[in-house]
C-alpha positions as CSV (number, residue, x, y, z in Angstrom):
1,X,62.3,2.9,31.2
2,X,65.9,2.8,32.0
3,X,65.0,5.2,35.8
4,X,61.5,5.6,35.7
5,X,59.9,5.8,39.2
6,X,56.7,3.7,40.0
7,X,54.3,5.1,41.6
8,X,53.4,3.7,45.5
9,X,49.6,3.4,46.4
10,X,49.4,4.0,50.5
11,X,45.7,3.3,51.1
12,X,44.0,4.3,54.7
13,X,43.4,1.7,56.4
14,X,39.5,2.1,56.9
15,X,38.8,3.3,60.4
16,X,37.2,1.0,63.5
17,X,34.2,3.4,62.2
18,X,35.0,2.7,59.3
19,X,34.1,-1.5,59.5
20,X,31.1,-0.7,61.4
21,X,29.8,0.9,59.4
22,X,30.5,-1.3,56.8
23,X,29.5,-4.7,59.7
24,X,26.7,-2.9,60.0
25,X,25.3,-2.5,56.8
26,X,26.3,-6.2,56.0
27,X,24.1,-7.2,58.7
28,X,20.9,-5.7,57.6
29,X,21.7,-7.0,54.4
30,X,21.8,-10.7,55.5
31,X,18.5,-9.5,57.7
32,X,16.6,-8.6,55.0
33,X,17.7,-12.0,53.2
34,X,16.4,-13.8,55.9
35,X,13.0,-12.1,56.3
36,X,12.5,-12.8,52.5
37,X,13.4,-16.2,52.7
38,X,11.0,-16.7,56.0
39,X,8.5,-15.4,54.0
40,X,9.3,-16.2,50.5
41,X,9.9,-20.5,50.6
42,X,7.9,-22.9,52.2
43,X,9.8,-24.3,54.3
44,X,8.6,-27.1,57.7
45,X,8.3,-25.8,61.0
46,X,12.1,-26.7,61.1
47,X,13.3,-24.9,59.0
48,X,11.3,-21.7,59.8
49,X,12.6,-21.8,64.0
50,X,16.0,-22.1,62.9
51,X,16.2,-19.2,60.6
52,X,13.7,-16.7,63.3
53,X,16.6,-17.6,65.8
54,X,19.7,-17.0,62.9
55,X,17.1,-13.8,62.6
56,X,17.6,-13.0,66.3
57,X,20.9,-13.5,66.1
58,X,22.0,-11.6,63.9
59,X,19.5,-8.5,65.1
60,X,21.2,-8.8,68.3
61,X,24.6,-8.7,66.8
62,X,23.5,-5.6,64.7
63,X,22.5,-4.3,68.4
64,X,25.3,-5.0,69.5
65,X,27.8,-3.2,66.2
66,X,25.2,0.4,66.4
67,X,25.5,0.5,70.0
68,X,29.5,0.1,69.7
69,X,29.2,2.6,66.8
70,X,27.1,5.7,68.9
71,X,29.8,5.5,71.2
72,X,33.0,6.0,68.9
73,X,33.6,9.9,69.0
74,X,32.9,11.6,66.6
75,X,30.7,12.6,63.6
76,X,28.1,10.0,62.3
77,X,24.6,8.3,63.5
78,X,24.4,4.8,62.5
79,X,22.5,3.8,59.5
């Protein structure tokens, strides 16, 4: 196969909007998993407090990312 050309795939870098949507979706999944743990696993009061603190932090970050997404120009609304 002398002289054969190998096609080069050029992947477009994700846009800021796509990155934010991906991060938001990931945070929503993590929040859901933490809630599941809080509701389903027997824990000490300290463990529950640690998970509540984690939830507050994740929700705060989710709100920040959704605000950033809402401020971007272009189509779309935070999911």
